[in-house]
C-alpha positions, 0 to 999 in steps of 0.5 A: 739937328740942333745941338747945345753945348752943355756939360763937362764930361771925361771923354773916353777917347781924349781922356780930358774933361771936356765940354760936350755937345748934346746931341739927343735925349731919349729917356735915361739916355743922353747922346753926347759928342766932345767938343775937342775930338768929336768922339760921340758917347751914349750915357746915362743922363744921372751919370752925366749930371753927377759928373757935371755936379762933381765938376762945379764943385771942384771948380768952386773949391778951387775958386774959393782958394784963389779968393782966400789967397787974394785976401792974405795979400 
């Protein structure tokens, strides 16, 4: 079975935002495994994609704040 390190998701077991391996995609469902604790979850593809988009936007906001702070010095 091929696994891909893919998207950040909130692990229901370790309660952390962690990279998850995508194990299988079937229709609108995705089987994923936490890279930290190895808990396997079944999630809707749209939920996983929305969470990834939220996480990327949050990261971009943090990086923009750091760049603005560097410009002040």
